[in-house]
N, C-alpha and C positions, 0 to 999 in steps of 0.2 A: 504494500500500500504506500501511497505518496506521503511525504512529510506533511504534517498538519499541526497547527496550534488551535485549540478550541476551548471555550469556557464551559467546563463540565458543571460547575456550580457558579451561578451568577444571580444577581438580584435585579429584577425588572423595575425600572422607574418609567414614568411617563410625564410629559409636561405639555402644556398648551397655553395659549394666550387669548384672553377674552377679547372678542371684537368690540370696538367702541368702548374700551375699558376706561378711558379718561372720563367720559360722561357718566357711566354707570358707577365707577368708583367714587366720584364726587357725591352721588346720591347715597351710596352705601356708607361712606364716611360720615355724612351728616346724620343718617339714621342711626348708625351704631353708636356714635358718640352721644346722641340724645338718649338712647336706651341705656347706655352705661350710666348716664347722669341720673337715671331713676333708681339706681342702687339695687337693693335687694329684689325688686320686682322682676328683674331680668337676670340676676346673677345666679350662677350655679349653686343650689343649696347644699349639695353634697359632692364637692370636688374629690376626685380620686387621688389627685396629687396635692400636696401642700402648696397653696398659692403664695407665691413670693410677693413681697411688697413691690408695688408698681405694676402689677398684672391684674386685669379684670377678666374673668371668664364668665361667659353667659351660661344660661341653661342650655339644654341639648335639643331644642326643637326649632332652631333658627329657620330651616327651610320650610317650616309650616307657616311662617309669617306671610300674609297676603300681599305685602308691599311689592310693587312691580320690579324694583331693582333686585330684591331678594329672589323673586321667581325667575328673573332673567339669569341670575347667577346659578341658581339651582339647575336650570335647563342646560346651561353650559357645562357645569360640573358633571352632571349625570351623562350627558352626551359623550364627553371625553372619557369618562370612566367606562361607559359601555363599549366604546371603540377599543379601549385597552384590554378589557376582559375578552371581547370577541377575538381580538388578534392573538392574545396569549393562549387562549384555550381552544382556538380553532372552531368556535361555535358558528353554526349556520345562521342565516337571517331568521329562520323559523325558530331555532332554539333561543335566539335573543328575544324574540317576542314572548317567550315563556318565562324569561328570567325575572325574578322578583327581587327588588332591592329593599333592604331595611337599613336604617341609618340613625346615627346620632350626629347632629350638626350644631355648631356653636361658633362664637367669635371671641377673639382675644384683643384687648387693648393693652399695650405695653408701654410704659413710660420709663424715664431714666432710671437705670439700675435694675429693672425688671428682667427676669429670665425664667426659663422652664427647665427643670431638672431632667436628666436622661430617663427615658421610659419607653415602654411599648404599649400597644393597644390590644389586650387579650380579647378573645371572642369576637374578632372581626377579621376579615381577610384583606380588605383594602382601606387605606387611609389617604387623605388628601389635605393639602393646605393651599389656600388661595390668598394672594397678597392684594389687599385693598390699598395699603400705603406702607412702604417699607420704613418710613421715617428717615430722619437725618442720620447719616453715617459719618461721624467725625473722621478727619484724615488720619488722626493718630490712633483711631480705634477701628481698624479695617474689619474686625470680626463682630462688630456691633450688630446685634440682632440676627446673626447668621443662624439658619436652620442647619444643624449638623447631624449627619448620620454616621453611625459607628459600624465599621466593618464586622460582619458576623463571623468571619473566619478568624476566630479568636487566637488560633495558634499560628497564623500565617507569618508572624514576625518574631517567633520564638528564637529563631537563628537567622541572623542577617549577615551576609557577606557580599562580595562583589558579584556573586551570581544571581542575587535576588533583591538587592537593596534599592534598585531603581526600576522596578517593574512598573509598566504603564497601565492605565485603566484598560480593561476592568480587573486587572490582576493586582493592583496596587494595595499597599498596606494602609492602615490608619483610617482616616475619616473622609467623608465626602460632604462638602459644604455647599449650601445654596444661598447665594446672595440675591434675595428676591428683587424682582422688578414689579412695578404696578401692573396688575392684570395677569400675572403669572400663576398658573396652577401646577402643582407638583403632586403626583400620585406615587404611592409606594406601598409595599406589603406591610400590613399592620404589625407583624412580628418584629420588624426591624427597629432596633433601638435608635432613638434620636433625642435631641434636645435643642433648645433655643439659647444661644449665647447671650450674655448680658447686653442690654440695649443702652446705649449712651447718648442717644439723640436728645435734643431739647424739645421735641414734639412727641408724636405718638406713632408707634408701630401697630398697624391694624391688620389682622388676618382672620380668615374664616377657615375652620377646620371641620373634618368629618371622618367618621368611621363607618364602614359598611359591611354588611354580611348579606348573603343571598340565598334564595331558594329557586327551585325550578318547578313551575306548574306542570301538571300532567298533560301530556300531549293529546 
């Protein structure tokens, strides 16, 4: 057989950008900051992670809100997620019509000093983060507000030498960082450990997140 290098174990990510993001994000930002301002009415009453100072987390039914900008975002996220699932699983159009989606959806507003500790999302298969506003990134803080994913190959860097110390993606060691742009959606497997690095902007970092699990209706 011919020489070949191939990724036997790799992690699928997907990304897309919301059309007309500038207009919709302006509406989303105004709405989400207003709801944050109402305090406990929209806050998550039972957060699974300890909420750090400077971080507001909403309850988990964001995509049930009837506001037009929320429903436009919902349609975009579910369309991109559906394309990803269909491609990776090889589903036919008929199978996709039978696919059922269940979800938790929420938003975060992060201010100076806020961060989210490393975690995973049990009991879901796909997660996503959408950027409404990445906030200010000071020049001396290049990792401010970065969404960081941790390599699940925990033993890949136990022994490093000239033979493996400079492996390129997707075989690299360490972490994978996302420096969000407005309107960017990132999808990833829910089991993958990730965190949000401390945010040092003078404004707000605003994101929408979701966890999803699925069923298949009988044909």
